[in-house]
C-alpha positions as CSV (number, residue, x, y, z in Angstrom):
1,M,117.1,43.0,156.8
2,K,121.0,43.4,158.1
3,V,123.3,44.1,155.3
4,N,127.0,44.5,156.0
5,I,128.8,47.7,154.9
6,M,132.7,48.3,153.8
7,T,134.8,51.2,152.8
8,Y,138.6,50.6,151.9
9,N,141.5,52.9,150.3
10,T,142.9,50.1,148.6
11,Q,145.9,52.1,147.7
12,H,145.6,50.3,144.0
13,C,146.1,47.1,145.5
14,E,149.5,47.8,146.7
15,H,150.4,45.6,149.3
16,V,151.5,48.0,151.6
17,I,154.8,45.1,153.5
18,S,155.3,43.6,149.5
19,K,155.2,47.0,147.5
20,K,153.2,44.7,145.1
21,I,150.0,44.5,143.6
22,D,148.0,42.0,145.2
23,F,144.3,41.3,144.5
24,D,144.2,38.4,146.3
25,A,144.9,40.1,149.5
26,I,142.7,42.4,149.4
27,A,139.6,40.6,148.0
28,E,140.5,38.2,151.3
29,V,140.3,41.6,153.5
30,I,136.9,42.0,152.0
31,K,136.1,38.1,152.3
32,E,136.7,37.8,155.9
33,S,134.8,41.0,156.6
34,G,131.6,39.8,154.8
35,A,131.1,42.7,153.5
36,E,128.3,42.7,151.1
37,I,128.6,46.7,149.6
38,V,132.0,47.7,149.4
39,G,133.2,50.9,148.8
40,L,136.8,51.8,147.5
41,N,139.3,54.4,147.1
42,E,142.6,55.0,144.8
43,M,141.6,52.2,142.0
44,R,143.2,51.7,138.8
45,D,141.4,50.7,135.7
46,L,142.3,49.2,132.6
47,G,145.5,51.0,131.3
48,K,147.6,51.7,127.8
49,D,149.9,48.7,129.5
50,P,147.3,45.9,130.3
51,E,149.9,43.6,131.8
52,Q,151.1,46.7,134.5
53,F,147.6,48.2,134.7
54,A,143.9,46.0,135.4
55,A,140.9,46.6,135.9
56,Q,141.3,46.7,139.0
57,V,137.7,46.9,140.0
58,K,136.9,44.2,137.8
59,E,139.6,42.1,139.4
60,L,138.2,42.4,142.8
61,A,134.8,41.5,141.7
62,D,135.7,38.2,139.5
63,R,137.4,37.0,143.1
64,L,134.7,37.5,144.9
65,G,131.5,37.1,142.4
66,Y,129.8,40.5,143.1
67,Y,128.8,43.2,140.9
68,Y,130.8,46.5,140.7
69,Y,131.2,49.6,138.9
70,F,134.1,51.9,138.7
71,A,134.4,55.6,138.4
72,K,137.0,57.5,137.0
73,A,137.8,60.8,138.4
74,I,141.2,61.3,136.7
75,E,143.0,60.0,133.7
76,F,146.9,59.2,134.4
77,D,149.6,60.1,131.8
78,Y,153.0,60.0,132.7
79,D,155.5,58.0,131.6
80,W,155.3,55.3,134.2
81,L,151.9,55.8,134.5
82,R,148.9,55.8,131.7
83,C,145.4,54.2,133.3
84,P,141.9,55.6,134.7
85,Y,142.0,56.2,138.5
86,G,139.4,57.1,140.8
87,N,136.9,55.2,142.7
88,G,135.0,51.7,142.6
89,L,132.1,50.1,144.0
90,L,131.8,46.2,144.5
91,S,128.2,44.8,145.5
92,K,127.2,41.0,146.1
93,Y,123.4,42.6,144.4
94,P,122.6,44.3,141.4
95,I,123.8,47.5,141.3
96,L,120.3,49.5,139.4
97,E,122.1,52.7,138.6
98,A,125.0,53.8,138.8
99,E,126.9,57.6,137.9
100,T,130.1,59.7,138.2
101,I,129.6,62.9,139.3
102,A,133.0,65.3,139.1
103,I,133.8,67.3,142.3
104,P,134.9,70.9,140.9
105,D,138.5,72.3,141.8
106,P,138.8,75.1,143.2
107,V,138.9,78.2,141.0
108,E,142.1,79.6,143.0
109,K,144.3,77.2,144.5
110,K,144.9,78.5,148.6
111,Y,147.4,76.3,149.5
112,K,150.6,74.6,148.5
113,G,149.4,71.2,149.0
114,Y,149.4,68.2,146.2
115,Y,145.6,68.9,144.6
116,E,144.1,65.9,142.5
117,T,140.4,66.4,140.8
118,R,138.4,64.1,142.2
119,C,134.7,62.4,142.1
120,L,131.5,61.0,143.7
121,L,130.2,57.6,142.6
122,K,126.8,57.4,143.4
123,A,125.1,54.5,142.9
124,K,121.3,52.6,143.9
125,I,121.6,49.3,144.8
126,D,118.8,46.7,144.6
127,V,118.6,45.8,148.3
128,A,116.0,46.4,150.8
129,D,113.5,47.7,147.9
130,G,116.4,50.4,146.9
131,L,119.8,51.4,148.7
132,N,120.8,54.2,147.8
133,V,125.3,54.8,148.1
134,L,128.0,57.4,147.6
135,V,131.8,56.9,147.5
136,S,134.2,59.8,147.4
137,H,137.6,60.4,148.2
138,F,137.8,63.9,149.1
139,G,141.3,65.8,148.1
140,L,144.2,66.8,150.7
141,N,143.2,70.7,151.0
142,P,140.8,72.3,152.9
143,D,139.3,74.4,149.7
144,E,139.0,70.5,147.5
145,A,137.3,69.5,150.7
146,E,135.3,71.9,150.4
147,N,134.1,71.6,147.3
148,A,133.8,67.9,147.8
149,V,131.2,68.3,150.8
150,N,129.3,70.6,148.8
151,T,129.0,68.4,146.1
152,V,128.1,65.2,148.3
153,L,125.3,67.3,150.0
154,E,123.8,68.4,146.4
155,N,123.4,64.8,145.1
156,M,122.5,63.0,148.2
157,P,119.6,61.4,148.9
158,T,117.7,62.1,152.2
159,E,116.7,58.6,152.9
160,K,118.1,55.0,152.8
161,T,121.9,56.3,152.4
162,V,125.2,55.4,152.4
163,F,127.7,57.9,152.3
164,M,131.6,56.5,152.5
165,G,135.3,56.6,151.8
166,D,138.5,58.6,152.5
167,L,137.7,61.8,153.5
168,N,141.4,63.2,154.4
169,L,139.6,64.6,157.5
170,K,140.3,63.9,161.1
171,P,136.7,64.2,163.1
172,E,137.0,67.4,164.8
173,D,137.7,68.7,161.6
174,E,134.7,71.7,160.9
175,L,134.4,71.0,157.5
176,L,133.0,67.5,158.3
177,N,129.6,69.5,159.9
178,P,127.8,69.7,157.1
179,I,127.3,66.2,156.5
180,R,127.0,65.2,160.1
181,E,123.5,67.7,159.9
182,Q,122.4,65.3,157.4
183,L,123.7,62.1,158.3
184,V,124.5,59.8,161.3
185,D,128.5,58.7,161.5
186,V,128.1,54.4,162.1
187,A,131.8,55.4,164.5
188,T,129.4,57.1,167.5
189,Y,128.1,53.1,167.7
190,S,131.2,51.6,168.7
191,D,133.0,52.3,171.9
192,K,136.3,52.2,169.9
193,E,138.5,54.9,168.3
194,L,138.0,53.5,164.8
195,L,141.5,55.0,163.4
196,T,142.0,53.7,160.0
197,W,145.7,54.7,159.0
198,P,148.3,53.7,158.3
199,S,147.4,49.7,158.7
200,T,150.8,48.9,160.2
201,G,149.9,50.8,163.5
202,P,147.2,53.1,163.1
203,E,147.3,56.3,164.5
204,R,144.4,58.5,162.8
205,K,141.0,58.3,162.0
206,I,140.2,59.2,158.2
207,D,137.7,57.1,156.8
208,Y,133.9,57.5,157.3
209,I,130.8,55.8,156.6
210,F,127.8,57.9,157.0
211,V,124.2,56.7,156.7
212,S,120.7,59.0,156.4
213,K,118.7,59.2,159.7
214,D,116.2,56.5,158.6
215,V,119.0,53.8,158.6
216,K,119.5,51.8,161.7
217,V,123.2,51.0,163.0
218,L,123.9,47.4,164.7
219,G,127.4,48.3,165.3
220,A,130.4,49.3,163.2
221,D,134.5,48.3,163.1
222,V,137.6,48.9,162.0
223,P,139.7,45.1,161.4
224,V,143.5,46.1,161.7
225,K,144.8,43.9,158.7
226,E,147.8,44.7,156.8
227,A,147.3,44.8,153.0
228,S,146.7,48.3,151.9
229,D,148.2,51.4,153.7
230,H,144.4,51.9,155.0
231,C,142.7,49.5,157.6
232,P,139.1,48.5,156.0
233,H,136.5,50.7,157.8
234,T,132.8,48.3,158.3
235,A,129.3,48.6,159.4
236,V,126.0,46.8,160.0
237,I,123.1,48.4,159.1
238,E,119.5,47.4,159.4
239,L,117.1,48.5,156.4
């Protein structure tokens, strides 16, 4: 059975050109791709001002007619931003199980960069007798990324698994090595660089789809779409 996969950092559904929340544009990118299972990063959930901060994963799911799950990483509580924030999952197929796993913050922050608590979304999808899907958005600092890699490996099934997300790491980064030892990067099945950021002129690959070694990869691509500030990364797998 063939399944179309996508990972997409939506930048909370803010259109990269208009700078306005545009659910229709993001949903159209997903629809055009034919993606059946979509991992989402930088998603807001229903906030204290519902007119301003909607349940964004649900909004996209309603437009596509998909099942959904929102995984909260943090609760923003600023004067201008009061809402849950994290990762999301959209699926054409029923979501049998889903949970949110916290990624531990570094005990001691070793870098001067921006730190933000992150999470891992873990789910099982009702397709081909069960597909395990993990979605995450790694922190910007190496110590955050190290904790994230460890969390993924500790919670990753060894078979029929897809792990995807914006990992904020370049392909040559050694922090990815433990994941590459366990999983296959679908980008190896493409003759393109698959650069994902920024969408207005991609220069860097920081978004990834990995699969367990029992999953057959039929192809991978990065459609250049100016909706979010990231391009979506897609793959076709066979189960």
